[in-house]
Residue, then its C-alpha position, 0 to 999 in steps of 0.5 A: m500500500n502506498a500513499e496514493y492508494l490511501t489518499k484515494l481510499i480516504e477521498h472515496e470514504e469522504k464522498k460516501k459520507e457526503k452522499a449519505f448526508e445529502d440523501a438524508r437531507d433529501l429524504r427529510k425534504h420529501q417527508i416534510g412535503r408529503l406531510i404538508i400535502f396530506s395536511l392540506l388535503f385533510v383540511f380540505v376534505v374536512a372543510f368541504i365535507g363538513l360544510t355540506n354533510p356533517n354525517t358523511l364527515t363522521e364516516v370519512l373521519k372514522g375511515i381515515v382513523l381505521f386506515i391509519s390504525g390498520v397501517g400502524a398495527g401492520l407495521g408494529v406486527k412486522s417490526y415485532l416479527d423482524r425482532k423475533k427472528d433476530 
């Protein structure tokens, strides 16, 4: 091993760390964007349906809560089974 090889290896590791940082930053931006979009959509649905038909609003909200709890339960079971395997 010579100095040139070690220099290239160090540069490669630095580029890898920089890329991982950029990927994490981009992921955060996308998550915030999705949160804003879904929040606006939720507010629109609640306002639009709530003003036109309050009974339908309660059914829609029940459906949303059931969907979110189902997704959460599914992810919880998956993570539990994954930990159990290890």
